[in-house]
C-alpha positions in Angstrom: 28.9 -21.9 -30.9 25.7 -20.4 -29.4 23.3 -18.8 -31.8 22.1 -15.3 -30.9 18.4 -15.1 -30.5 17.0 -12.0 -32.2 14.9 -9.8 -30.1 11.4 -9.4 -31.3 10.5 -6.2 -33.1 8.8 -3.6 -31.0 5.8 -4.2 -33.2 5.6 -7.7 -31.8 6.5 -6.9 -28.2 3.7 -7.7 -25.8 4.6 -5.0 -23.2 4.8 -2.3 -26.0 1.6 -3.5 -27.6 -0.2 -3.3 -24.3 1.1 0.2 -23.7 0.1 1.4 -27.2 -3.4 -0.2 -26.7 -3.8 1.5 -23.4 -2.9 4.8 -24.9 -5.4 4.2 -27.7 -8.2 3.5 -25.3 -7.3 6.1 -22.6 -6.5 9.0 -24.9 -10.1 10.1 -25.6 -11.1 9.2 -22.0 -8.4 11.5 -20.6 -10.0 14.5 -22.4 -13.3 13.7 -20.8 -11.6 13.3 -17.4 -9.7 16.6 -17.8 -13.1 18.3 -18.4 -14.5 16.7 -15.3 -11.5 17.8 -13.2 -10.4 14.3 -12.2 -7.4 12.1 -13.0 -7.6 8.5 -14.4 -6.8 7.1 -11.0 -9.4 9.3 -9.2 -12.0 8.2 -11.8 -11.2 4.5 -11.2 -11.6 5.0 -7.4 -14.9 6.8 -7.9 -16.2 4.2 -10.3 -15.3 1.4 -7.9 -17.1 3.1 -5.0 -20.0 3.9 -7.2 -20.4 0.3 -8.4 -19.4 -1.5 -5.1 -20.4 0.9 -2.4 -18.4 1.9 0.7 -15.3 -0.2 1.3 -11.8 -0.2 2.9 -8.8 1.2 1.1 -7.2 -2.2 0.4 -10.3 -3.4 -1.4 -10.4 -0.2 -3.4 -6.7 -0.5 -4.4 -7.3 -4.1 -5.6 -10.4 -3.3 -7.6 -9.1 0.0 -9.0 -5.6 -1.5 -9.8 -3.7 0.9 -7.7 -0.9 0.6 -5.2 -2.0 1.3 -1.6 0.5 4.2 -1.1 -0.7 5.8 -4.3 -4.3 5.3 -3.2 -3.6 7.1 0.1 -2.7 10.3 -1.9 -5.6 9.8 -4.3 -8.1 9.5 -1.5 -6.7 12.7 0.1 -7.3 14.6 -3.2 -10.8 13.2 -3.6 -11.6 14.1 0.0 -10.3 17.6 -0.5 -12.6 17.9 -3.6 -15.5 16.6 -1.5 -15.9 13.5 -3.6 -15.3 10.9 -0.8 -15.6 10.7 2.9 -13.6 8.5 5.4 -15.0 7.0 8.5 -13.8 4.5 11.1 -15.3 1.0 10.8 -17.6 0.4 13.8 -16.4 -3.2 14.2 -12.7 -2.5 13.8 -11.6 1.0 14.7 -8.2 0.6 12.9 -10.0 0.2 9.6 -11.3 3.0 7.5 -14.4 2.9 5.3 -14.4 5.1 2.2 -17.6 6.3 0.8 -18.4 8.3 -2.4 -20.3 11.5 -1.6 -23.2 12.7 -3.8 -20.7 15.0 -5.5 -18.5 12.1 -6.3 -21.4 10.1 -7.7 -22.4 13.1 -9.7 -19.0 13.2 -11.4 -19.6 9.6 -12.5 -23.2 10.2 -13.6 -22.3 13.4 -15.5 -19.6 11.6 -17.5 -20.9 8.1 -17.9 -22.7 8.7 -21.2 -19.5 10.2 -22.7 -17.4 7.3 -21.4 -19.9 4.8 -22.8 -19.9 6.6 -26.2 -16.1 6.5 -26.4 -15.9 2.8 -25.5 -18.9 1.9 -27.8 -17.1 3.6 -30.7 -14.0 1.6 -30.0 -16.0 -1.6 -29.7 -17.8 -0.9 -33.1 -14.4 -0.4 -34.8 -13.1 -3.7 -33.4 -16.4 -5.6 -33.9 -18.3 -7.3 -31.1 -16.6 -10.7 -31.5 -13.1 -9.4 -31.6 -13.8 -7.0 -28.7 -15.1 -9.9 -26.6 -12.1 -12.1 -27.6 -9.7 -9.3 -26.6 -11.4 -8.9 -23.2 -11.3 -12.6 -22.6 -7.6 -12.9 -23.6 -6.6 -10.0 -21.4 -8.5 -11.5 -18.5 -6.8 -14.8 -19.1 -3.4 -13.1 -19.2 -4.2 -11.3 -15.9 -5.3 -14.6 -14.3 -2.0 -16.5 -15.2 0.0 -17.6 -12.2 3.5 -16.4 -11.9 
């Protein structure tokens, strides 16, 4: 007779714990982003472009953790707002290069102190060592091969 394995409680479920944690981290940031007039995804794209410089959409999607079809819509919205420009790559005319405009960089600059303050508060509540451990564990989880 097979024994039935009990499902773990939702308090011990990794997917649910990750979602709850994401909400805890992103809740205060969403308020900041709403005030800035950008979505979470638009913020990530602008942050990547601000940090890395101009790049192609595939690279942006990878670094901003977005699906390419979603990025296409996000880039259109950012372009409509005047936060990014698109241009053809001189060496490969099929390839686009996306660049943050000064207005896009200004959105990052105007909100970076608030973002840092929110994340510093969270780090202080966790403690430096536990915060670093959490980051390391999440990076290890991300790096696991399927």
